[in-house]
C-alpha positions, 0 to 999 in steps of 0.5 A: 416902705413902712407906714408911720401913721403920721409920726414925724421926727421932732425938729428942735427949735432954734434954742434947741440947736445949741445943745448936742445929744450927751452934752452936759447942761445945768438946769434948775429942777425942784428949786435946786441946781442940777447937772444932767446929760441930754438924752433926746432932743424934742421940739421944745424941750429935751429929755435930761438925765440927772447925773449931779444933784443935791438930792440923792433920790434924783441921781439917774432920774430922766426928766423933760426940761424946756431948752429955755431953762437949760444952760450950757455950762461952757457959757458965762452965767 
């Protein structure tokens, strides 16, 4: 078996349990509302790829956002 040198797979917090990989989410980035797709889940945040933005330069941009700042579009604001 391969040695992982102490690497442990991230375990998302209870806030992260409500989001799935590939799920569409809303969040605020650079004072604008963005729409993105969850690409990876970390302990306290998610890697999100922006798919819709008011700023054309941010489309296809990937960023890390805290679970507490993500909004599930299916829920009421």
